[in-house]
MIKOLRO-98975 format. One record per atom (N, C-alpha, C, O): x, y, z; atom name. Coordinates in steps of 0.05 Angstrom, whole numbers, plus 5000, padded with zeros to 4 digits. Layout:
REM residues N
[rec [X; Y; Z]; 'CA']
...
***
This chain:
REM residues 116
[rec [7427; 1199; 6446]; 'N']
[rec [7452; 1217; 6436]; 'CA']
[rec [7443; 1244; 6437]; 'C']
[rec [7420; 1251; 6432]; 'O']
[rec [7462; 1261; 6444]; 'N']
[rec [7453; 1295; 6444]; 'CA']
[rec [7468; 1304; 6419]; 'C']
[rec [7491; 1296; 6413]; 'O']
[rec [7451; 1323; 6404]; 'N']
[rec [7463; 1335; 6381]; 'CA']
[rec [7462; 1362; 6394]; 'C']
[rec [7445; 1369; 6410]; 'O']
[rec [7485; 1379; 6387]; 'N']
[rec [7485; 1409; 6391]; 'CA']
[rec [7490; 1418; 6366]; 'C']
[rec [7504; 1407; 6350]; 'O']
[rec [7473; 1444; 6363]; 'N']
[rec [7473; 1459; 6331]; 'CA']
[rec [7473; 1482; 6338]; 'C']
[rec [7460; 1490; 6358]; 'O']
[rec [7489; 1496; 6324]; 'N']
[rec [7503; 1529; 6334]; 'CA']
[rec [7490; 1545; 6300]; 'C']
[rec [7488; 1535; 6278]; 'O']
[rec [7483; 1570; 6309]; 'N']
[rec [7473; 1585; 6288]; 'CA']
[rec [7482; 1612; 6295]; 'C']
[rec [7487; 1619; 6318]; 'O']
[rec [7483; 1632; 6272]; 'N']
[rec [7488; 1662; 6283]; 'CA']
[rec [7516; 1669; 6278]; 'C']
[rec [7525; 1691; 6285]; 'O']
[rec [7532; 1649; 6266]; 'N']
[rec [7558; 1660; 6254]; 'CA']
[rec [7555; 1676; 6225]; 'C']
[rec [7535; 1680; 6212]; 'O']
[rec [7578; 1682; 6219]; 'N']
[rec [7580; 1697; 6193]; 'CA']
[rec [7605; 1717; 6188]; 'C']
[rec [7625; 1712; 6202]; 'O']
[rec [7605; 1738; 6172]; 'N']
[rec [7607; 1761; 6159]; 'CA']
[rec [7611; 1785; 6171]; 'C']
[rec [7604; 1800; 6154]; 'O']
[rec [7617; 1797; 6188]; 'N']
[rec [7614; 1822; 6203]; 'CA']
[rec [7644; 1846; 6207]; 'C']
[rec [7667; 1842; 6217]; 'O']
[rec [7635; 1864; 6198]; 'N']
[rec [7661; 1879; 6200]; 'CA']
[rec [7665; 1885; 6229]; 'C']
[rec [7648; 1879; 6246]; 'O']
[rec [7689; 1898; 6233]; 'N']
[rec [7700; 1899; 6254]; 'CA']
[rec [7689; 1925; 6274]; 'C']
[rec [7690; 1949; 6268]; 'O']
[rec [7679; 1916; 6294]; 'N']
[rec [7665; 1934; 6315]; 'CA']
[rec [7641; 1936; 6317]; 'C']
[rec [7628; 1952; 6330]; 'O']
[rec [7627; 1908; 6292]; 'N']
[rec [7590; 1902; 6302]; 'CA']
[rec [7594; 1876; 6321]; 'C']
[rec [7614; 1866; 6333]; 'O']
[rec [7564; 1870; 6317]; 'N']
[rec [7561; 1854; 6339]; 'CA']
[rec [7550; 1820; 6323]; 'C']
[rec [7543; 1816; 6300]; 'O']
[rec [7553; 1804; 6341]; 'N']
[rec [7537; 1780; 6330]; 'CA']
[rec [7527; 1766; 6355]; 'C']
[rec [7536; 1768; 6378]; 'O']
[rec [7504; 1750; 6345]; 'N']
[rec [7492; 1729; 6368]; 'CA']
[rec [7495; 1705; 6360]; 'C']
[rec [7484; 1697; 6338]; 'O']
[rec [7509; 1689; 6375]; 'N']
[rec [7511; 1656; 6371]; 'CA']
[rec [7492; 1653; 6384]; 'C']
[rec [7487; 1666; 6404]; 'O']
[rec [7472; 1625; 6370]; 'N']
[rec [7456; 1609; 6392]; 'CA']
[rec [7460; 1580; 6388]; 'C']
[rec [7465; 1573; 6365]; 'O']
[rec [7457; 1562; 6408]; 'N']
[rec [7469; 1533; 6399]; 'CA']
[rec [7443; 1523; 6421]; 'C']
[rec [7440; 1532; 6444]; 'O']
[rec [7419; 1497; 6405]; 'N']
[rec [7404; 1490; 6416]; 'CA']
[rec [7413; 1454; 6414]; 'C']
[rec [7425; 1441; 6396]; 'O']
[rec [7402; 1447; 6438]; 'N']
[rec [7418; 1418; 6443]; 'CA']
[rec [7389; 1397; 6443]; 'C']
[rec [7371; 1400; 6460]; 'O']
[rec [7389; 1383; 6427]; 'N']
[rec [7365; 1366; 6424]; 'CA']
[rec [7376; 1335; 6425]; 'C']
[rec [7399; 1329; 6427]; 'O']
[rec [7350; 1312; 6423]; 'N']
[rec [7360; 1280; 6426]; 'CA']
[rec [7358; 1279; 6456]; 'C']
[rec [7350; 1296; 6472]; 'O']
[rec [7366; 1258; 6461]; 'N']
[rec [7363; 1247; 6496]; 'CA']
[rec [7382; 1261; 6513]; 'C']
[rec [7405; 1252; 6516]; 'O']
[rec [7370; 1288; 6526]; 'N']
[rec [7378; 1308; 6538]; 'CA']
[rec [7384; 1295; 6562]; 'C']
[rec [7363; 1287; 6571]; 'O']
[rec [7399; 1291; 6575]; 'N']
[rec [7399; 1289; 6603]; 'CA']
[rec [7406; 1321; 6622]; 'C']
[rec [7413; 1343; 6615]; 'O']
[rec [7403; 1314; 6638]; 'N']
[rec [7401; 1344; 6660]; 'CA']
[rec [7432; 1356; 6652]; 'C']
[rec [7454; 1346; 6657]; 'O']
[rec [7423; 1379; 6640]; 'N']
[rec [7449; 1398; 6632]; 'CA']
[rec [7457; 1413; 6650]; 'C']
[rec [7443; 1428; 6663]; 'O']
[rec [7498; 1408; 6656]; 'N']
[rec [7500; 1418; 6686]; 'CA']
[rec [7516; 1450; 6669]; 'C']
[rec [7507; 1472; 6676]; 'O']
[rec [7534; 1449; 6651]; 'N']
[rec [7546; 1465; 6633]; 'CA']
[rec [7542; 1473; 6610]; 'C']
[rec [7540; 1454; 6594]; 'O']
[rec [7539; 1495; 6601]; 'N']
[rec [7539; 1502; 6568]; 'CA']
[rec [7562; 1522; 6561]; 'C']
[rec [7574; 1535; 6578]; 'O']
[rec [7566; 1522; 6539]; 'N']
[rec [7598; 1543; 6540]; 'CA']
[rec [7597; 1546; 6504]; 'C']
[rec [7585; 1538; 6484]; 'O']
[rec [7616; 1560; 6514]; 'N']
[rec [7629; 1574; 6479]; 'CA']
[rec [7660; 1566; 6479]; 'C']
[rec [7675; 1573; 6498]; 'O']
[rec [7669; 1552; 6459]; 'N']
[rec [7699; 1556; 6453]; 'CA']
[rec [7699; 1557; 6430]; 'C']
[rec [7680; 1548; 6416]; 'O']
[rec [7729; 1573; 6417]; 'N']
[rec [7732; 1580; 6398]; 'CA']
[rec [7760; 1567; 6379]; 'C']
[rec [7775; 1552; 6392]; 'O']
[rec [7765; 1572; 6360]; 'N']
[rec [7795; 1556; 6351]; 'CA']
[rec [7788; 1573; 6323]; 'C']
[rec [7769; 1573; 6307]; 'O']
[rec [7818; 1590; 6323]; 'N']
[rec [7824; 1598; 6306]; 'CA']
[rec [7849; 1580; 6284]; 'C']
[rec [7864; 1562; 6291]; 'O']
[rec [7847; 1592; 6257]; 'N']
[rec [7869; 1580; 6243]; 'CA']
[rec [7898; 1578; 6260]; 'C']
[rec [7910; 1596; 6271]; 'O']
[rec [7905; 1555; 6258]; 'N']
[rec [7937; 1551; 6270]; 'CA']
[rec [7942; 1549; 6299]; 'C']
[rec [7963; 1542; 6311]; 'O']
[rec [7912; 1559; 6311]; 'N']
[rec [7908; 1561; 6345]; 'CA']
[rec [7895; 1540; 6360]; 'C']
[rec [7876; 1527; 6350]; 'O']
[rec [7902; 1537; 6382]; 'N']
[rec [7891; 1518; 6401]; 'CA']
[rec [7850; 1525; 6408]; 'C']
[rec [7836; 1546; 6405]; 'O']
[rec [7845; 1508; 6414]; 'N']
[rec [7819; 1509; 6419]; 'CA']
[rec [7814; 1528; 6453]; 'C']
[rec [7820; 1518; 6475]; 'O']
[rec [7804; 1553; 6449]; 'N']
[rec [7804; 1567; 6473]; 'CA']
[rec [7776; 1576; 6482]; 'C']
[rec [7759; 1586; 6468]; 'O']
[rec [7776; 1572; 6507]; 'N']
[rec [7751; 1572; 6518]; 'CA']
[rec [7743; 1607; 6512]; 'C']
[rec [7758; 1625; 6518]; 'O']
[rec [7712; 1611; 6498]; 'N']
[rec [7703; 1640; 6504]; 'CA']
[rec [7692; 1651; 6528]; 'C']
[rec [7696; 1674; 6536]; 'O']
[rec [7673; 1628; 6543]; 'N']
[rec [7646; 1631; 6553]; 'CA']
[rec [7638; 1611; 6562]; 'C']
[rec [7638; 1593; 6545]; 'O']
[rec [7628; 1601; 6591]; 'N']
[rec [7614; 1590; 6602]; 'CA']
[rec [7593; 1594; 6621]; 'C']
[rec [7592; 1615; 6635]; 'O']
[rec [7575; 1574; 6623]; 'N']
[rec [7554; 1588; 6644]; 'CA']
[rec [7536; 1558; 6654]; 'C']
[rec [7525; 1540; 6641]; 'O']
[rec [7539; 1562; 6684]; 'N']
[rec [7528; 1540; 6698]; 'CA']
[rec [7494; 1530; 6691]; 'C']
[rec [7480; 1541; 6674]; 'O']
[rec [7486; 1514; 6706]; 'N']
[rec [7455; 1507; 6710]; 'CA']
[rec [7442; 1528; 6716]; 'C']
[rec [7423; 1537; 6704]; 'O']
[rec [7458; 1539; 6745]; 'N']
[rec [7447; 1562; 6762]; 'CA']
[rec [7448; 1584; 6750]; 'C']
[rec [7433; 1601; 6759]; 'O']
[rec [7467; 1594; 6723]; 'N']
[rec [7466; 1613; 6717]; 'CA']
[rec [7489; 1633; 6719]; 'C']
[rec [7491; 1656; 6712]; 'O']
[rec [7509; 1612; 6733]; 'N']
[rec [7541; 1628; 6742]; 'CA']
[rec [7557; 1632; 6714]; 'C']
[rec [7557; 1615; 6697]; 'O']
[rec [7570; 1656; 6710]; 'N']
[rec [7584; 1655; 6683]; 'CA']
[rec [7610; 1656; 6685]; 'C']
[rec [7618; 1662; 6708]; 'O']
[rec [7627; 1651; 6666]; 'N']
[rec [7655; 1646; 6671]; 'CA']
[rec [7665; 1656; 6641]; 'C']
[rec [7653; 1647; 6622]; 'O']
[rec [7688; 1674; 6637]; 'N']
[rec [7699; 1687; 6609]; 'CA']
[rec [7731; 1678; 6602]; 'C']
[rec [7749; 1678; 6618]; 'O']
[rec [7732; 1674; 6586]; 'N']
[rec [7758; 1674; 6580]; 'CA']
[rec [7769; 1697; 6580]; 'C']
[rec [7751; 1714; 6582]; 'O']
[rec [7793; 1710; 6578]; 'N']
[rec [7808; 1727; 6576]; 'CA']
[rec [7802; 1748; 6547]; 'C']
[rec [7807; 1772; 6545]; 'O']
[rec [7789; 1727; 6523]; 'N']
[rec [7785; 1743; 6499]; 'CA']
[rec [7755; 1750; 6498]; 'C']
[rec [7746; 1759; 6477]; 'O']
[rec [7740; 1747; 6517]; 'N']
[rec [7714; 1753; 6515]; 'CA']
[rec [7704; 1777; 6536]; 'C']
[rec [7683; 1790; 6535]; 'O']
[rec [7723; 1780; 6555]; 'N']
[rec [7712; 1800; 6580]; 'CA']
[rec [7707; 1822; 6577]; 'C']
[rec [7728; 1835; 6577]; 'O']
[rec [7693; 1832; 6575]; 'N']
[rec [7679; 1862; 6569]; 'CA']
[rec [7661; 1870; 6550]; 'C']
[rec [7647; 1890; 6548]; 'O']
[rec [7666; 1846; 6532]; 'N']
[rec [7652; 1849; 6502]; 'CA']
[rec [7633; 1827; 6497]; 'C']
[rec [7617; 1830; 6478]; 'O']
[rec [7633; 1800; 6512]; 'N']
[rec [7620; 1777; 6503]; 'CA']
[rec [7598; 1779; 6522]; 'C']
[rec [7604; 1793; 6541]; 'O']
[rec [7574; 1769; 6523]; 'N']
[rec [7559; 1758; 6552]; 'CA']
[rec [7541; 1734; 6538]; 'C']
[rec [7529; 1734; 6517]; 'O']
[rec [7544; 1720; 6553]; 'N']
[rec [7536; 1685; 6554]; 'CA']
[rec [7508; 1690; 6571]; 'C']
[rec [7505; 1704; 6591]; 'O']
[rec [7488; 1675; 6557]; 'N']
[rec [7467; 1661; 6574]; 'CA']
[rec [7451; 1642; 6561]; 'C']
[rec [7457; 1633; 6539]; 'O']
[rec [7431; 1636; 6575]; 'N']
[rec [7421; 1604; 6573]; 'CA']
[rec [7401; 1602; 6577]; 'C']
[rec [7396; 1610; 6599]; 'O']
[rec [7375; 1590; 6561]; 'N']
[rec [7347; 1584; 6568]; 'CA']
[rec [7339; 1555; 6579]; 'C']
[rec [7329; 1537; 6565]; 'O']
[rec [7343; 1555; 6601]; 'N']
[rec [7351; 1513; 6606]; 'CA']
[rec [7324; 1504; 6589]; 'C']
[rec [7325; 1486; 6573]; 'O']
[rec [7299; 1517; 6594]; 'N']
[rec [7278; 1511; 6586]; 'CA']
[rec [7278; 1501; 6561]; 'C']
[rec [7268; 1479; 6557]; 'O']
[rec [7287; 1512; 6546]; 'N']
[rec [7297; 1510; 6516]; 'CA']
[rec [7318; 1495; 6509]; 'C']
[rec [7320; 1488; 6486]; 'O']
[rec [7338; 1488; 6529]; 'N']
[rec [7360; 1476; 6524]; 'CA']
[rec [7381; 1489; 6506]; 'C']
[rec [7395; 1475; 6491]; 'O']
[rec [7382; 1512; 6507]; 'N']
[rec [7397; 1535; 6486]; 'CA']
[rec [7412; 1555; 6505]; 'C']
[rec [7405; 1565; 6527]; 'O']
[rec [7437; 1559; 6489]; 'N']
[rec [7453; 1572; 6504]; 'CA']
[rec [7463; 1600; 6478]; 'C']
[rec [7464; 1596; 6454]; 'O']
[rec [7467; 1619; 6490]; 'N']
[rec [7473; 1636; 6468]; 'CA']
[rec [7500; 1654; 6480]; 'C']
[rec [7509; 1654; 6503]; 'O']
[rec [7510; 1670; 6457]; 'N']
[rec [7526; 1680; 6463]; 'CA']
[rec [7528; 1708; 6451]; 'C']
[rec [7540; 1705; 6430]; 'O']
[rec [7521; 1735; 6456]; 'N']
[rec [7529; 1757; 6446]; 'CA']
[rec [7555; 1770; 6449]; 'C']
[rec [7569; 1773; 6469]; 'O']
[rec [7558; 1780; 6423]; 'N']
[rec [7585; 1789; 6419]; 'CA']
[rec [7587; 1813; 6404]; 'C']
[rec [7580; 1818; 6381]; 'O']
[rec [7598; 1827; 6421]; 'N']
[rec [7603; 1869; 6409]; 'CA']
[rec [7629; 1871; 6411]; 'C']
[rec [7645; 1859; 6425]; 'O']
[rec [7632; 1891; 6393]; 'N']
[rec [7657; 1902; 6388]; 'CA']
[rec [7672; 1885; 6379]; 'C']
[rec [7694; 1883; 6391]; 'O']
[rec [7668; 1868; 6359]; 'N']
[rec [7686; 1842; 6351]; 'CA']
[rec [7706; 1864; 6338]; 'C']
[rec [7706; 1888; 6334]; 'O']
[rec [7724; 1842; 6332]; 'N']
[rec [7754; 1851; 6320]; 'CA']
[rec [7768; 1829; 6302]; 'C']
[rec [7763; 1805; 6306]; 'O']
[rec [7784; 1837; 6283]; 'N']
[rec [7794; 1810; 6266]; 'CA']
[rec [7797; 1789; 6282]; 'C']
[rec [7787; 1767; 6277]; 'O']
[rec [7816; 1794; 6309]; 'N']
[rec [7822; 1766; 6321]; 'CA']
[rec [7803; 1759; 6333]; 'C']
[rec [7807; 1746; 6353]; 'O']
[rec [7782; 1761; 6327]; 'N']
[rec [7758; 1741; 6338]; 'CA']
[rec [7754; 1730; 6313]; 'C']
[rec [7734; 1716; 6315]; 'O']
[rec [7763; 1731; 6293]; 'N']
[rec [7759; 1706; 6273]; 'CA']
[rec [7763; 1684; 6285]; 'C']
[rec [7782; 1684; 6300]; 'O']
[rec [7745; 1657; 6283]; 'N']
[rec [7745; 1640; 6290]; 'CA']
[rec [7717; 1616; 6287]; 'C']
[rec [7693; 1622; 6287]; 'O']
[rec [7725; 1597; 6284]; 'N']
[rec [7701; 1576; 6286]; 'CA']
[rec [7701; 1576; 6313]; 'C']
[rec [7720; 1576; 6328]; 'O']
[rec [7668; 1577; 6321]; 'N']
[rec [7661; 1572; 6353]; 'CA']
[rec [7643; 1547; 6354]; 'C']
[rec [7627; 1541; 6336]; 'O']
[rec [7649; 1535; 6377]; 'N']
[rec [7638; 1513; 6381]; 'CA']
[rec [7621; 1519; 6402]; 'C']
[rec [7621; 1540; 6414]; 'O']
[rec [7603; 1497; 6408]; 'N']
[rec [7581; 1501; 6429]; 'CA']
[rec [7591; 1476; 6443]; 'C']
[rec [7600; 1457; 6431]; 'O']
[rec [7589; 1478; 6471]; 'N']
[rec [7601; 1453; 6491]; 'CA']
[rec [7577; 1455; 6512]; 'C']
[rec [7565; 1475; 6521]; 'O']
[rec [7574; 1421; 6520]; 'N']
[rec [7549; 1416; 6538]; 'CA']
[rec [7561; 1395; 6554]; 'C']
[rec [7568; 1373; 6545]; 'O']
[rec [7562; 1404; 6583]; 'N']
[rec [7571; 1379; 6596]; 'CA']
[rec [7547; 1371; 6626]; 'C']
[rec [7538; 1384; 6644]; 'O']
[rec [7545; 1345; 6619]; 'N']
[rec [7520; 1340; 6638]; 'CA']
[rec [7527; 1333; 6662]; 'C']
[rec [7550; 1326; 6663]; 'O']
[rec [7514; 1332; 6686]; 'N']
[rec [7520; 1324; 6712]; 'CA']
[rec [7535; 1303; 6723]; 'C']
[rec [7547; 1302; 6744]; 'O']
[rec [7531; 1277; 6697]; 'N']
[rec [7550; 1260; 6699]; 'CA']
[rec [7580; 1263; 6680]; 'C']
[rec [7591; 1245; 6667]; 'O']
[rec [7585; 1284; 6682]; 'N']
[rec [7608; 1298; 6663]; 'CA']
[rec [7619; 1287; 6634]; 'C']
[rec [7643; 1287; 6627]; 'O']
[rec [7598; 1276; 6620]; 'N']
[rec [7603; 1273; 6594]; 'CA']
[rec [7591; 1301; 6574]; 'C']
[rec [7572; 1317; 6577]; 'O']
[rec [7611; 1298; 6557]; 'N']
[rec [7625; 1325; 6552]; 'CA']
[rec [7605; 1328; 6512]; 'C']
[rec [7611; 1311; 6496]; 'O']
[rec [7595; 1338; 6508]; 'N']
[rec [7581; 1340; 6478]; 'CA']
[rec [7595; 1366; 6463]; 'C']
[rec [7605; 1383; 6478]; 'O']
[rec [7597; 1369; 6436]; 'N']
[rec [7603; 1388; 6420]; 'CA']
[rec [7594; 1393; 6399]; 'C']
[rec [7598; 1375; 6383]; 'O']
[rec [7579; 1418; 6389]; 'N']
[rec [7574; 1419; 6364]; 'CA']
[rec [7599; 1421; 6342]; 'C']
[rec [7623; 1422; 6347]; 'O']
[rec [7583; 1422; 6316]; 'N']
[rec [7603; 1416; 6295]; 'CA']
[rec [7614; 1446; 6294]; 'C']
[rec [7632; 1448; 6277]; 'O']
[rec [7608; 1473; 6308]; 'N']
[rec [7621; 1501; 6303]; 'CA']
[rec [7605; 1517; 6276]; 'C']
[rec [7592; 1508; 6257]; 'O']
[rec [7612; 1545; 6283]; 'N']
[rec [7602; 1564; 6270]; 'CA']
[rec [7620; 1584; 6267]; 'C']
[rec [7631; 1596; 6285]; 'O']
[rec [7625; 1587; 6232]; 'N']
[rec [7645; 1611; 6236]; 'CA']
[rec [7642; 1640; 6240]; 'C']
[rec [7620; 1648; 6233]; 'O']
[rec [7654; 1652; 6247]; 'N']
[rec [7651; 1679; 6249]; 'CA']
[rec [7680; 1687; 6239]; 'C']
[rec [7702; 1680; 6246]; 'O']
[rec [7668; 1707; 6219]; 'N']
[rec [7701; 1720; 6203]; 'CA']
[rec [7694; 1754; 6210]; 'C']
[rec [7675; 1767; 6201]; 'O']
[rec [7710; 1760; 6222]; 'N']
[rec [7710; 1796; 6226]; 'CA']
[rec [7729; 1811; 6212]; 'C']
[rec [7752; 1811; 6219]; 'O']
[rec [7717; 1828; 6187]; 'N']
[rec [7739; 1838; 6172]; 'CA']
[rec [7745; 1863; 6186]; 'C']
[rec [7727; 1876; 6197]; 'O']
[rec [7770; 1871; 6184]; 'N']
[rec [7782; 1903; 6187]; 'CA']
[rec [7766; 1918; 6172]; 'C']
[rec [7770; 1942; 6170]; 'O']
***
């Protein structure tokens, strides 16, 4: 079984920065992709950013130009650096992991609240 534990969420003022981390543990197969999704109240879950095993990143429109995703394959960890945060970035941020056999795992989420 694979467990994903997110950290780094919290309350931040608009314009500030936060860095989210997600560590995978357990019976970890080779990880293909790791990423971050978010879900705001009353809205669907959306892609924030994802990164392949080789380091190729992909960003959702909500993140382009402000957020940066990175990963440490040796530590089974993915990071999300979020800058210039806006109140509309308020959401629960979920870590996602996809294996090379396309098994899909999710963390329980970390809440980010951006005040105006």
